[in-house]
KEKOLMAR-571715 format. One line per field, with one value per residue (C-alpha): residue number from 0; z, x, y. Coordinates in steps of 0.5 Angstrom, whole numbers. Layout:
<atoms>
k	NUM/...
c3	Z/...
c1	X/...
c2	Y/...
</atoms>
This chain:
<atoms>
k	0/1/2/3/4/5/6/7/8/9/10/11/12/13/14/15/16/17/18/19/20/21/22/23/24/25/26/27/28/29/30/31/32/33/34/35/36/37/38/39/40/41/42/43/44/45/46/47/48/49/50/51/52/53/54/55/56/57/58/59/60/61/62/63/64/65/66/67/68/69/70/71/72/73/74/75/76/77/78/79/80/81/82/83/84/85/86/87/88/89/90/91/92/93/94/95/96/97/98/99/100/101/102/103/104/105/106/107/108/109/110/111/112/113/114/115/116/117/118/119/120/121/122/123/124/125/126/127/128/129/130/131/132/133/134/135/136/137/138/139/140/141/142/143/144/145/146/147/148/149/150/151/152/153/154/155/156/157/158/159/160/161/162/163/164/165/166/167/168/169/170/171/172/173/174/175/176/177/178/179/180/181/182/183/184/185/186/187/188/189/190/191/192/193/194/195/196/197/198/199/200/201/202/203/204/205/206/207/208/209/210/211/212/213/214/215/216/217/218/219/220/221/222/223/224/225/226/227/228/229/230/231/232/233/234/235/236/237/238/239/240/241/242/243/244/245/246/247/248/249/250/251/252/253/254/255/256/257/258/259/260/261/262/263/264/265/266/267/268/269/270/271/272/273/274/275/276/277/278/279/280/281/282/283/284/285/286/287/288/289/290/291/292/293/294/295/296/297/298/299/300/301/302/303/304/305/306/307/308/309/310/311/312/313/314/315/316/317/318/319/320/321/322/323/324/325/326/327/328/329/330/331/332/333/334/335/336/337/338/339/340/341/342/343/344/345/346/347/348/349/350/351/352/353/354/355/356/357/358/359/360/361/362/363/364/365/366/367/368/369/370/371/372/373/374/375/376/377/378/379/380/381/382/383/384/385/386/387/388/389/390/391/392/393/394/395/396/397/398/399/400/401/402/403/404/405/406/407/408/409/410/411/412/413/414/415/416/417/418/419/420/421/422/423/424/425/426/427/428/429/430/431/432/433/434/435/436/437/438/439/440/441/442/443/444/445/446/447/448/449/450/451/452/453/454/455/456/457/458/459/460/461/462/463/464/465/466/467/468/469/470/471/472/473/474/475/476
c3	0/2/-5/-8/-4/-5/-13/-12/-9/-14/-20/-16/-14/-21/-21/-13/-11/-8/-1/-1/4/3/6/7/9/8/1/-1/-2/-4/-8/-10/-17/-18/-15/-11/-12/-10/-9/-6/0/0/5/6/12/17/15/11/5/1/-7/-11/-18/-25/-23/-29/-28/-36/-41/-44/-50/-50/-57/-60/-60/-57/-50/-45/-42/-34/-33/-32/-26/-26/-21/-20/-21/-21/-18/-17/-23/-26/-32/-39/-41/-46/-53/-53/-58/-60/-57/-50/-45/-48/-41/-42/-45/-49/-51/-52/-46/-41/-37/-30/-24/-18/-10/-4/3/9/14/18/13/13/10/16/16/12/10/6/-1/-6/-13/-18/-25/-29/-34/-41/-45/-46/-51/-46/-39/-35/-28/-27/-27/-21/-18/-18/-13/-8/-2/2/2/4/9/12/12/13/7/1/-5/-12/-19/-26/-33/-39/-46/-49/-56/-62/-58/-52/-56/-64/-65/-70/-73/-74/-66/-62/-59/-52/-54/-57/-51/-49/-45/-40/-40/-38/-32/-30/-31/-26/-21/-21/-20/-14/-11/-12/-9/-5/1/0/1/7/4/4/-2/1/2/-5/-7/-14/-16/-22/-25/-32/-36/-30/-27/-33/-32/-25/-27/-32/-27/-23/-28/-31/-25/-26/-23/-18/-15/-15/-11/-5/-6/-11/-12/-18/-19/-25/-29/-36/-43/-50/-55/-62/-68/-75/-79/-86/-86/-84/-77/-73/-75/-82/-82/-79/-84/-89/-86/-85/-92/-90/-94/-98/-95/-88/-84/-77/-79/-83/-77/-73/-77/-77/-72/-66/-67/-74/-72/-67/-72/-77/-73/-69/-71/-71/-64/-61/-56/-53/-57/-54/-52/-46/-42/-41/-44/-44/-45/-42/-35/-33/-35/-31/-25/-25/-27/-20/-25/-22/-16/-10/-7/-3/-8/-7/-13/-15/-20/-20/-20/-26/-30/-37/-36/-38/-43/-47/-50/-54/-57/-61/-60/-53/-47/-41/-37/-42/-41/-34/-33/-39/-39/-31/-26/-30/-32/-25/-22/-26/-24/-17/-17/-20/-15/-10/-12/-12/-5/-6/0/-4/-2/-7/-7/-10/-11/-11/-9/-13/-11/-15/-14/-18/-23/-30/-32/-28/-27/-28/-22/-20/-26/-29/-25/-20/-14/-15/-12/-6/-5/-7/-3/-9/-9/-9/-2/-5/-4/-1/3/10/7/1/7/11/5/2/9/10/3/3/10/7/1/6/11/6/3/11/12/6/9/15/9/8/14/20/18/11/10/5/-1/1/-2/0/-5/0/-3/1/-2/-1/0/-2/1/3/8/10/10/7/8/6/0/-4/-11/-13/-12/-17/-22/-24/-31/-32/-35/-41/-42/-41/-49/-50/-43/-45/-51/-47/-42/-37/-36/-31/-31/-35/-39
c1	0/6/9/2/0/7/7/0/3/9/4/0/7/10/11/12/17/23/21/17/20/25/24/27/24/28/31/25/27/22/26/22/25/26/20/20/26/25/32/34/39/45/50/57/59/54/52/46/47/42/43/40/42/41/37/37/40/39/33/35/37/40/41/46/53/50/49/45/39/37/32/25/21/19/14/17/24/26/33/34/39/44/42/45/52/54/56/63/68/70/67/65/63/57/53/53/47/49/45/45/40/45/46/44/48/48/48/50/48/51/46/41/43/37/36/40/46/50/55/61/60/65/63/67/69/71/77/77/81/74/73/70/68/61/59/57/64/65/71/67/62/62/58/64/66/59/59/66/67/60/60/55/58/56/58/56/55/58/58/65/67/64/58/61/67/65/69/63/64/56/55/57/64/61/57/62/65/58/62/65/58/55/60/58/51/51/55/50/44/48/49/41/39/44/41/35/40/43/49/52/52/58/62/63/69/70/75/77/82/86/81/77/83/84/77/77/83/79/74/79/82/76/71/64/60/57/63/60/66/70/76/79/83/86/89/93/90/91/89/92/90/88/91/88/86/89/90/83/79/76/69/71/73/67/62/66/65/58/56/54/60/57/50/48/53/50/43/45/50/44/39/44/43/48/50/52/56/59/61/64/68/71/78/77/80/76/77/75/76/79/74/77/70/71/78/84/91/94/94/100/97/91/94/99/93/89/83/83/79/83/81/85/88/90/94/98/101/103/110/108/103/106/106/99/98/105/101/97/104/109/115/114/117/113/118/117/110/110/115/113/105/104/110/113/107/104/110/110/103/104/110/105/100/105/108/101/100/95/94/97/98/101/102/106/102/107/104/102/97/96/89/88/94/93/100/106/111/105/107/103/100/95/89/91/90/82/80/84/81/74/75/73/79/77/77/79/87/87/94/94/98/92/87/90/93/86/83/89/88/80/80/85/81/75/78/80/73/71/76/80/85/87/89/89/92/96/102/102/105/103/107/110/117/120/116/114/110/107/109/103/104/112/116/110/108/101/100/105/112/115/119/121/119/126/127/122/123/130/129/123/127/129/121/120/119/114/110/110/106/100/100/105/111/116/115/110/115
c2	0/5/5/6/12/15/14/18/23/23/24/29/33/33/40/41/46/44/45/39/34/29/22/15/9/3/2/7/15/20/26/32/33/26/22/15/12/4/1/-6/-8/-12/-15/-14/-19/-17/-10/-8/-3/0/0/5/3/6/12/17/24/26/25/18/17/24/28/23/27/33/36/32/35/34/28/30/28/21/19/12/10/3/3/-5/-6/-3/1/0/1/7/4/2/2/-5/-12/-12/-17/-21/-20/-13/-9/-3/3/10/11/10/16/14/13/9/10/6/8/5/3/8/14/19/26/29/24/29/24/25/23/20/20/15/16/10/10/7/12/15/9/4/3/3/3/-5/-7/-12/-8/-2/-4/1/-3/-5/3/5/-1/0/7/10/14/15/12/14/12/15/13/18/17/14/13/17/18/22/25/26/32/34/41/41/43/49/48/48/42/37/34/30/25/31/34/28/28/35/34/28/32/37/32/29/36/37/31/27/30/25/19/22/25/32/36/40/34/31/28/26/20/17/12/13/17/17/21/25/27/29/33/37/38/41/45/48/48/48/54/53/48/41/38/40/35/30/24/22/15/14/20/18/19/18/23/21/24/24/18/17/25/27/28/22/25/26/18/16/20/17/10/11/14/21/25/30/31/34/30/31/29/23/20/21/17/11/5/6/-1/0/6/2/-3/2/6/1/2/10/13/19/24/31/37/43/48/51/49/42/40/44/43/49/46/49/56/55/53/59/64/61/59/52/49/51/44/39/33/26/24/18/12/5/2/-2/2/0/-8/-9/-3/-5/-11/-6/-3/-7/-2/1/-2/-2/2/8/8/7/13/18/17/16/18/24/27/26/29/35/36/35/40/45/44/45/51/54/52/47/42/36/28/23/16/10/4/-2/-9/-15/-21/-27/-27/-21/-21/-22/-26/-27/-21/-16/-13/-6/-6/0/-1/-6/-1/-1/-7/-6/1/-2/-8/-12/-17/-24/-27/-34/-34/-27/-26/-23/-17/-16/-16/-11/-6/-6/-4/1/4/4/8/13/14/15/19/24/25/26/31/33/38/33/28/21/18/20/17/20/27/32/32/39/42/36/32/26/21/15/8/3/-4/-4/-10/-13/-7/-8/0/6/8/15/16/22/24/24/17/15/21/21/19/25/31/26/27/34/36/31/32/40/38/35/42/40/45/46/53/58/62
</atoms>
């Protein structure tokens, strides 16, 4: 009877003003601008969390290649299962449903949270080189984070591949980076509505890995107004920019592949079946265009000018980032990928933030476990810290170090979200003028030990010229 009564209220109050009160009953939440959100519960050990999955934060499907539009009042939201994944580049898992109607987010709340709990909120942005990725990957399950750290966990879907970063010249420049606009709209949705789930809109930390970390960096560099977060965590931030295809742009190559050359290209591309587009652009790489609203390559200048979000930042890389990534290349050694793409760029970025008096903490993940390694000798490969932070590593054959290190790291990430200016842990110093870094899991450690940036960045001056081409310089002159 309760859901029926609430649904009736939702329909009647479709135009309700924001003063209409939130309420939360078990795994049901009434959100004034959204409707009655019906979730489910799940167990993490003996702790029960509430999950609200697949909540639309935008109208679905969004305009193909274009800016997302805010979701309308829904009345009743079935939030018991993940929504579709945005259409990927290339092949994806057979059990993943892909669709253009993919702009949804997921929320996990700890037990007994309510609208006055004012809990810190952690918003996850996945990686995948802006070509692949989704929120329903098992390693990204935020239930352990919510249950064990008493935080609100949120993960957001955003468009990737040509659908998120088409580069079409037929749309206004400020609409072309649709995937980045999806992220910003999702963060605004969180700010507007997370109180109903027990979160505080003024205590939001954004965090992401790889292209997700790169996305976080762009949000910090070109912050939304009003600001939708107060702290940021960048894990192995990276994005491999795409170049021309046979002398033409990725968009032009896609238009030709779909037979849309010589006509209204945007209209033609929008008329095509999305999976025909997916198939025919599988070998074409897409990325953001410089709009200086969602994406810039002038990071150094922005920091020096003071136009970035001056917030506490936690940033780090892994010791062997390149071991798995090198499998995609035939001529680039894994160590060069690790040094150039990750350690050195992160080092320059950290130095710039330090020079601008940011509150900054840095880590260097250096642990490897048999139950998560893809092959012998992979080491602390790209993304290997994720199951440690999320607590989603396989429990079978887990070592004592893995269990303890995961607890240490997850607690550190959550501590940072709870009180960013206090840092991740008492034994974790700020980066500071001395370039202090917390080495995580090194030499079998259950926690961290302090090293210096100089100890891992000796090679980096060799790469300065290359690094400058992607927006990071040792000075602004």
